[in-house]
C-alpha positions as CSV (number, residue, x, y, z in Angstrom):
1,M,0.0,0.0,0.0
2,K,2.7,2.4,0.8
3,L,4.4,1.6,-2.5
4,K,1.2,2.5,-4.4
5,Q,0.9,5.8,-2.5
6,L,4.5,6.7,-3.2
7,L,4.1,6.0,-7.0
8,L,0.9,8.1,-7.0
9,V,2.8,11.1,-5.4
10,V,5.6,10.8,-7.9
11,A,3.1,10.7,-10.8
12,V,1.2,13.8,-9.5
13,S,4.4,15.7,-9.1
14,A,5.6,14.9,-12.6
15,I,2.3,15.9,-14.2
16,S,2.3,19.2,-12.1
17,A,5.9,20.0,-13.2
18,I,5.2,19.4,-16.9
19,G,2.0,21.4,-16.7
20,S,3.7,24.4,-15.1
21,V,6.4,24.5,-17.7
22,W,3.8,24.3,-20.5
23,I,1.8,27.1,-19.0
24,Y,4.9,29.3,-18.5
25,N,6.0,28.9,-22.0
26,K,2.6,29.9,-23.4
27,V,2.4,33.0,-21.2
28,S,6.0,34.0,-21.9
29,R,5.6,33.8,-25.7
30,K,2.5,35.9,-25.6
31,Q,4.1,38.6,-23.5
32,S,7.2,38.6,-25.6
33,S,5.2,38.8,-28.8
34,A,3.0,41.6,-27.4
35,F,6.2,43.6,-26.5
36,I,7.6,43.8,-30.1
37,Q,4.4,43.6,-32.2
38,T,1.4,45.8,-32.8
39,A,-2.2,44.5,-32.4
40,N,-2.2,43.1,-36.0
41,G,1.0,41.2,-35.4
42,N,3.3,43.5,-37.5
43,V,6.7,44.9,-36.2
44,P,6.4,48.6,-35.1
45,A,7.8,51.1,-37.6
46,N,10.3,52.4,-35.0
47,Y,11.7,49.0,-34.1
48,A,15.4,49.0,-34.7
49,G,15.3,45.7,-36.5
50,F,18.9,44.8,-35.8
51,F,18.2,41.1,-35.2
52,D,16.2,40.8,-38.4
53,N,19.3,41.8,-40.4
54,A,22.0,40.4,-38.3
55,T,23.2,37.5,-40.5
56,G,26.9,37.1,-39.7
57,A,26.9,39.9,-37.3
58,G,28.7,37.9,-34.7
59,E,31.5,36.8,-37.1
60,P,34.9,38.3,-36.3
61,I,36.3,41.0,-38.6
62,D,39.7,40.4,-40.1
63,F,41.9,43.5,-40.1
64,T,45.1,41.9,-41.4
65,K,44.5,42.4,-45.1
66,A,43.6,46.1,-44.7
67,A,46.6,46.7,-42.4
68,N,49.1,44.9,-44.6
69,T,47.8,46.8,-47.6
70,A,48.0,50.3,-46.0
71,V,51.2,50.1,-43.9
72,P,53.7,50.3,-46.8
73,A,51.9,53.5,-48.1
74,V,52.0,55.4,-44.7
75,V,55.3,57.3,-44.1
76,H,57.1,59.0,-41.3
77,I,57.6,62.7,-41.8
78,K,60.4,64.6,-39.9
79,T,60.9,68.3,-40.0
80,K,63.7,70.7,-38.9
81,I,63.6,74.5,-38.3
82,P,67.0,76.0,-37.5
83,A,67.5,78.5,-34.7
84,K,66.6,82.1,-35.7
85,K,66.2,85.6,-34.4
86,I,62.7,86.9,-33.6
87,S,62.1,90.7,-33.3
88,N,59.1,92.2,-31.4
89,Q,59.6,95.7,-32.6
90,L,57.6,98.8,-31.6
91,P,57.3,102.1,-33.5
92,R,60.5,104.2,-33.6
93,N,58.9,107.5,-33.1
94,R,58.2,107.2,-29.4
95,G,61.3,109.0,-28.0
96,G,62.3,108.8,-24.4
97,M,64.1,106.0,-22.5
98,E,62.8,103.3,-24.9
99,D,64.6,104.8,-27.8
100,L,67.8,105.1,-25.7
101,F,67.7,101.5,-24.7
102,E,67.1,100.4,-28.4
103,Q,70.3,102.3,-29.4
104,F,72.3,99.9,-27.2
105,F,70.3,96.7,-27.3
106,G,68.3,96.8,-30.5
107,P,64.5,97.0,-31.1
108,G,62.0,94.7,-29.4
109,S,60.8,93.7,-26.0
110,G,63.7,92.6,-23.8
111,F,65.9,95.3,-25.5
112,G,67.3,93.0,-28.1
113,P,66.4,90.2,-30.6
114,Q,65.0,87.0,-29.1
115,I,66.4,83.7,-30.2
116,Q,64.1,80.8,-31.2
117,P,66.0,77.6,-30.7
118,E,66.2,74.9,-33.3
119,Q,63.0,72.9,-33.6
120,R,62.4,69.3,-34.7
121,A,59.0,67.7,-35.1
122,S,57.5,64.6,-36.7
123,G,54.2,63.3,-38.1
124,S,52.8,60.9,-40.6
125,G,51.8,61.0,-44.3
126,V,50.0,58.9,-46.9
127,I,51.4,58.2,-50.4
128,I,48.6,58.6,-53.0
129,S,50.5,57.9,-56.2
130,D,53.3,55.7,-57.5
131,D,55.4,58.8,-58.4
132,G,55.6,60.0,-54.8
133,Y,52.8,62.5,-54.0
134,I,52.1,62.5,-50.3
135,I,49.2,63.9,-48.2
136,T,49.9,65.2,-44.7
137,N,48.6,67.9,-42.4
138,N,49.6,71.5,-42.8
139,H,50.6,71.7,-39.2
140,V,53.0,68.9,-39.6
141,V,55.2,70.8,-42.1
142,S,54.5,74.3,-40.9
143,D,57.2,76.6,-39.5
144,G,54.7,77.9,-36.9
145,G,53.6,80.8,-39.2
146,N,52.9,81.2,-42.8
147,G,55.9,79.2,-44.1
148,V,57.1,75.7,-44.0
149,A,59.9,73.9,-42.2
150,D,63.4,74.4,-43.7
151,E,64.0,70.7,-43.9
152,I,61.5,67.9,-44.5
153,T,62.4,64.2,-44.8
154,V,60.2,61.2,-45.4
155,T,61.1,57.7,-44.1
156,M,59.3,54.8,-45.7
157,N,58.2,51.7,-43.8
158,N,61.2,49.9,-45.4
159,K,63.5,52.5,-43.7
160,K,64.4,54.3,-47.0
161,V,64.8,58.0,-46.5
162,Y,63.9,60.7,-49.0
163,K,64.1,64.5,-49.1
164,A,60.6,66.0,-49.6
165,R,59.4,69.4,-51.0
166,V,56.1,71.1,-50.4
167,I,53.8,71.3,-53.5
168,G,51.1,73.2,-51.7
169,K,49.3,73.7,-48.4
170,D,45.9,74.7,-47.2
171,P,45.7,75.9,-43.6
172,S,41.9,76.2,-43.7
173,S,41.5,72.4,-44.0
174,D,44.9,71.6,-42.5
175,I,46.0,69.7,-45.6
176,A,49.5,69.8,-47.3
177,V,50.9,67.9,-50.3
178,L,54.5,66.8,-50.4
179,K,56.5,65.2,-53.3
180,I,59.4,62.8,-53.2
181,D,61.4,61.9,-56.3
182,G,61.1,58.3,-57.6
183,T,58.6,55.9,-59.0
184,G,57.0,52.6,-58.1
185,F,56.0,53.7,-54.6
186,P,53.2,51.8,-52.8
187,F,50.1,54.0,-52.5
188,L,46.5,54.0,-51.2
189,L,43.3,54.3,-53.1
190,Y,40.7,56.9,-52.2
191,G,37.5,55.6,-50.7
192,N,34.2,57.5,-50.3
193,S,33.8,59.3,-47.0
194,D,30.1,60.0,-47.7
195,N,29.5,56.3,-47.4
196,V,31.1,56.1,-43.9
197,K,28.6,54.8,-41.4
198,L,28.4,55.3,-37.6
199,G,29.6,52.2,-35.9
200,Q,31.7,50.8,-38.8
201,W,35.2,49.6,-38.1
202,V,38.2,51.7,-39.1
203,L,42.0,51.6,-38.7
204,A,44.3,54.4,-37.9
205,I,47.9,54.1,-39.2
206,G,50.8,56.3,-38.4
207,Y,53.9,57.0,-36.4
208,P,52.8,58.0,-32.9
209,L,55.1,59.3,-30.2
210,T,58.5,57.8,-30.8
211,L,57.2,54.5,-32.2
212,E,57.5,53.0,-35.7
213,T,54.5,52.1,-37.8
214,T,51.5,51.6,-35.6
215,V,48.0,50.3,-36.4
216,T,45.1,50.9,-34.1
217,A,41.4,50.0,-34.6
218,G,38.2,51.7,-33.6
219,I,34.7,52.5,-34.8
220,V,33.3,55.7,-36.4
221,S,31.8,57.5,-33.4
222,A,30.4,60.6,-35.2
223,K,30.5,62.5,-38.5
224,G,30.6,66.2,-39.2
225,R,32.4,67.2,-36.1
226,N,33.6,70.8,-35.6
227,I,36.1,71.2,-32.7
228,G,37.5,74.7,-33.6
229,I,41.1,73.6,-34.0
230,N,41.7,74.9,-37.6
231,G,40.9,78.4,-36.5
232,R,44.4,78.5,-34.9
233,Q,46.0,78.6,-38.3
234,S,43.4,80.0,-40.6
235,A,40.9,82.9,-40.7
236,T,38.6,80.7,-42.8
237,P,38.7,77.3,-41.1
238,I,36.9,74.3,-42.6
239,E,36.1,71.4,-40.3
240,S,33.8,68.4,-40.7
241,F,35.8,65.7,-39.0
242,I,35.1,62.0,-38.9
243,Q,35.3,61.2,-35.1
244,T,36.6,57.7,-34.1
245,D,37.8,56.0,-31.0
246,A,40.8,54.5,-32.7
247,A,43.8,55.4,-30.5
248,V,45.7,58.3,-32.0
249,N,48.6,60.3,-30.4
250,Q,51.1,63.0,-31.3
251,G,52.9,61.9,-34.4
252,N,49.8,60.3,-36.0
253,S,48.9,63.6,-37.6
254,G,48.7,63.2,-41.3
255,G,48.4,59.5,-41.2
256,A,45.7,57.3,-42.7
257,L,42.3,56.4,-41.5
258,I,41.2,53.4,-43.6
259,S,38.2,51.2,-44.0
260,T,38.4,47.4,-43.5
261,D,38.8,47.0,-47.2
262,G,42.0,49.0,-47.1
263,Q,40.7,52.2,-48.7
264,L,41.6,55.7,-47.5
265,I,38.6,57.4,-46.0
266,G,40.3,60.1,-43.9
267,I,43.5,61.9,-42.8
268,N,44.0,61.8,-39.1
269,S,44.4,65.4,-37.9
270,A,43.6,65.9,-34.2
271,I,42.9,64.3,-30.9
272,Y,40.7,65.3,-27.9
273,A,43.4,65.4,-25.3
274,P,42.9,67.4,-22.1
275,T,46.0,65.7,-20.7
276,G,48.1,66.0,-23.9
277,T,47.7,62.4,-24.9
278,Y,44.9,60.3,-26.3
279,A,41.8,60.5,-24.2
280,G,39.4,58.4,-26.3
281,Y,38.6,60.6,-29.3
282,S,40.4,61.2,-32.5
283,F,39.4,63.2,-35.6
284,A,40.1,62.7,-39.3
285,I,39.5,65.0,-42.3
286,P,37.1,63.2,-44.7
287,V,38.7,62.0,-47.9
288,N,36.1,63.5,-50.2
289,L,37.2,66.9,-48.9
290,V,40.8,65.9,-49.0
291,K,40.6,64.8,-52.7
292,K,39.4,68.3,-53.9
293,I,42.1,70.1,-51.8
294,V,44.9,67.8,-53.0
295,N,43.9,68.0,-56.6
296,D,43.9,71.8,-56.5
297,L,47.3,71.9,-54.7
298,I,48.9,69.6,-57.2
299,K,47.3,71.4,-60.2
300,Y,47.5,75.1,-59.1
301,G,49.7,75.2,-56.0
302,D,46.8,76.6,-54.0
303,V,43.1,75.9,-53.5
304,K,40.4,77.3,-55.8
305,R,37.8,77.7,-53.1
306,P,34.1,77.6,-54.2
307,Y,31.6,79.9,-52.4
308,L,27.9,80.0,-52.1
309,G,27.9,83.6,-50.6
310,I,26.3,83.0,-47.2
311,Q,27.2,83.3,-43.6
312,V,25.8,81.3,-40.7
313,A,23.3,82.5,-38.2
314,E,25.5,82.6,-35.1
315,D,22.8,81.5,-32.7
316,K,22.1,78.5,-35.0
317,I,25.6,77.4,-35.7
318,D,25.1,74.1,-33.8
319,A,21.6,73.4,-35.0
320,G,21.0,69.8,-36.1
321,D,18.2,70.4,-38.6
322,G,20.3,72.0,-41.4
323,A,22.5,75.0,-42.1
324,H,20.7,78.2,-41.0
325,I,21.5,81.2,-43.1
326,G,22.3,84.4,-41.2
327,T,23.6,86.7,-43.9
328,V,23.6,86.6,-47.7
329,A,26.3,88.4,-49.7
330,K,24.7,90.9,-52.0
331,D,26.8,89.8,-55.0
332,G,27.2,86.1,-54.1
333,A,25.7,83.0,-55.8
334,A,23.1,82.6,-53.1
335,A,21.7,86.1,-53.6
336,G,21.4,85.3,-57.3
337,I,19.0,82.5,-56.7
338,G,16.9,84.2,-54.1
339,L,18.2,82.6,-50.8
340,K,17.5,84.8,-47.8
341,P,18.5,85.1,-44.1
342,G,16.4,82.6,-42.2
343,D,16.4,79.9,-44.9
344,I,17.6,76.5,-43.8
345,I,19.7,74.4,-46.2
346,T,18.9,70.7,-45.8
347,K,20.5,69.1,-48.9
348,I,23.2,69.7,-51.5
349,N,22.8,67.4,-54.5
350,E,20.7,65.1,-52.4
351,A,23.4,64.8,-49.8
352,P,21.8,65.5,-46.3
353,I,23.0,68.7,-44.6
354,N,22.4,68.6,-40.8
355,S,24.6,71.5,-39.8
356,W,26.7,74.5,-40.9
357,T,29.8,72.3,-40.5
358,E,28.5,69.7,-43.0
359,L,27.5,72.5,-45.4
360,Q,31.0,74.0,-45.4
361,A,32.7,70.7,-46.0
362,T,30.3,69.7,-48.8
363,I,30.6,73.0,-50.6
364,S,34.4,72.8,-50.3
365,S,34.5,69.5,-52.0
366,Y,33.2,71.0,-55.2
367,N,34.9,73.4,-57.7
368,A,34.1,77.0,-58.4
369,G,31.9,77.1,-61.5
370,E,30.1,73.8,-60.7
371,K,26.3,73.8,-60.6
372,I,24.7,72.3,-57.5
373,S,21.2,71.5,-56.5
374,I,20.1,73.1,-53.2
375,T,17.2,71.9,-51.0
376,Y,16.1,74.4,-48.3
377,K,13.2,75.3,-46.0
378,R,11.6,78.7,-45.8
379,D,8.8,79.1,-43.3
380,G,8.5,75.3,-42.9
381,V,8.0,74.8,-46.7
382,E,10.6,72.8,-48.6
383,K,11.9,74.2,-51.8
384,T,14.6,73.1,-54.3
385,T,16.7,75.3,-56.6
386,S,20.2,75.3,-58.2
387,A,23.2,77.6,-58.1
388,T,26.6,77.9,-59.7
389,L,29.3,78.2,-57.1
390,S,31.4,81.3,-57.3
391,S,35.2,81.8,-56.9
392,K,34.6,84.9,-54.7
393,T,33.2,85.1,-51.2
394,G,30.9,88.0,-51.9
395,T,30.6,91.3,-50.1
396,Y,29.8,91.5,-46.4
397,E,32.1,94.5,-45.7
398,Q,29.7,96.7,-43.8
399,L,28.7,94.0,-41.4
400,A,32.2,92.8,-40.9
401,S,33.5,96.3,-40.3
402,S,30.8,97.0,-37.7
403,G,31.4,93.6,-35.9
404,S,35.2,93.9,-35.7
405,S,35.2,97.5,-34.6
406,Q,32.8,96.8,-31.8
407,K,34.7,93.7,-30.6
408,L,38.2,95.1,-30.8
409,G,37.5,98.7,-29.7
410,A,38.8,100.5,-32.7
411,D,37.8,102.2,-35.9
412,L,38.9,99.8,-38.7
413,E,38.9,99.8,-42.5
414,T,40.4,97.6,-45.2
415,L,43.8,99.0,-46.4
416,D,43.4,100.8,-49.7
417,K,45.1,99.1,-52.7
418,K,47.4,102.0,-53.4
419,T,48.9,101.9,-49.9
420,A,49.1,98.1,-50.0
421,M,51.0,98.2,-53.2
422,Q,53.3,100.9,-51.9
423,Y,54.4,98.7,-49.0
424,E,54.3,95.5,-51.0
425,L,51.4,94.0,-49.1
426,E,48.6,91.7,-50.4
427,G,46.2,93.7,-48.2
428,G,45.6,94.4,-44.5
429,V,43.3,96.2,-42.0
430,L,44.1,99.8,-41.0
431,V,43.6,100.7,-37.3
432,K,42.4,104.2,-37.7
433,K,41.5,105.1,-34.1
434,I,41.8,103.0,-30.9
435,K,39.0,103.6,-28.4
436,A,39.6,103.9,-24.7
437,G,38.7,100.8,-22.7
438,G,38.6,98.4,-25.6
439,P,40.8,95.3,-26.1
440,F,43.2,97.2,-28.4
441,S,43.7,99.9,-25.8
442,K,45.1,97.3,-23.5
443,T,48.0,96.6,-25.9
444,R,50.9,98.8,-26.9
445,M,49.4,99.2,-30.3
446,Q,49.1,102.8,-31.7
447,D,46.8,104.4,-34.2
448,G,47.9,103.8,-37.8
449,F,48.9,100.2,-37.3
450,V,48.1,97.9,-40.3
451,I,47.1,94.3,-39.3
452,T,48.5,91.9,-41.8
453,S,48.2,88.5,-40.0
454,V,46.5,86.9,-37.0
455,N,48.4,83.9,-35.5
456,G,50.5,83.7,-38.6
457,T,47.5,83.6,-41.0
458,D,47.4,86.4,-43.6
459,I,44.6,89.0,-43.2
460,A,43.8,90.9,-46.4
461,N,40.6,92.7,-45.4
462,I,38.1,93.3,-42.6
463,E,36.0,90.2,-43.5
464,E,39.0,87.9,-43.0
465,L,39.9,89.7,-39.7
466,N,36.3,89.2,-38.5
467,R,36.4,85.5,-39.3
468,A,39.7,85.0,-37.5
469,I,38.5,86.8,-34.4
470,N,35.3,84.8,-34.3
471,S,37.0,81.5,-34.8
472,L,39.6,82.2,-32.0
473,K,37.3,83.5,-29.3
474,G,38.5,82.6,-25.8
475,E,42.2,82.5,-26.7
476,T,45.3,84.7,-26.7
477,I,46.3,85.6,-30.2
478,Q,49.2,87.3,-31.9
479,L,48.5,90.3,-34.2
480,E,51.2,91.1,-36.7
481,G,51.6,94.0,-39.0
482,I,53.4,97.3,-39.9
483,Y,53.4,101.0,-39.3
484,P,53.5,102.7,-42.7
485,G,56.7,104.8,-42.8
486,Y,58.6,102.7,-40.2
487,D,60.8,99.7,-40.7
488,G,60.1,96.3,-39.3
489,I,57.3,93.9,-38.4
490,Y,55.4,94.6,-35.2
491,R,53.7,92.1,-33.0
492,Y,51.0,92.5,-30.3
493,P,49.5,89.8,-28.1
494,L,45.7,90.2,-27.7
495,N,43.6,88.4,-25.0
496,L,40.2,87.4,-26.4
497,D,38.8,86.3,-23.1
498,N,37.7,89.8,-22.2
499,M,36.1,90.5,-25.5
500,P,32.4,91.0,-25.9
């Protein structure tokens, strides 16, 4: 009897367990199905759908072919700038004790010429042709001003060393082109940076720190980034970086960012480095912009910049719904097709435009004279038109003059052509009257000074000065120029932190 009871208990327990599992599975499936489906059983329109298209998603990606293809075409660039004297002269009509000191010690602060010691630097570069054309960053080969380093050498991955010469440079985009003599060099093929996707794998190749060829991997973290770094070397900076988390350090500048199929999709240019070393983010110039710059530098020696003739609405510069127009040049391409302040450009030739940064980079990838399709919104209504890009910026002189004068605390005007020719200048900005209490009044600058460069970047007119000041807000800059009738170049530091 006890045996029968025991068997009965076991049977009931087994049936209960099986029933519980069956009921749980039924309920669980219904709840799961209800979570990802609508009432009619269809997947919601906003469902990400990753798992529906994830065939092979878990398969490992092989970087070896891409790395082995690119490494021979990425070179180590070394520069040398010999020691030289630097003057920081002031006008010679002051009289008094300063003139007496200068008779003994020479002009300049410190009563004599300052000596800049010999400088050596290094970076990376990418060979783009079998006859030795090389892309790198402008800041890699710069002498710290408008010129280039006195000596530039290129070391190949196989340790062969070549003397290089600069074919052309573009501080606005931070691109320079070098040339070494020879043929049969390994080179990389251009990819298409417009096709780069968030989350895709990329490789960064270069010569960081004191190391030899180094390959690091990461993903594309963002596109169209503007970090304000090119404003340090240009009054007209262009930035629309590809952001990645591939490890990049000093020395990687000018090196290659490649896709997993070994194609060049960017030139590594900058890092986000509050500590001076890699902190998780690196930035590359997209190759579609690079191609246009490089082709112009090789063909003309400089960049034939295309212009639409608009300026950004300052309070909308970071908007994510398009490029907001703040000002239209009265004689620019945009004015000719009826674009107005307040319009929002959303597409160029069907390429989406989400920000002013993306518009700048997209326009800069075309040539002056090319016709483009423009999609824009006005009062919420989408419109499409076309424009032929101009080789001139257009005229914003009145606005620029007013803006610069107010910010700098001085009456300014573009130097007239006759005076510019007399002093063999390409142009400049005349400081007519310095106002009390303004930023200029806190320097040793005097009325009549002609500004010819900001942080080593040439300034030909008020518009360029205005752009330079806007791009460098929050920094201390160096103004350089002349006093007509006096010898020498004069330099004044200007602190922008206190500017309105």
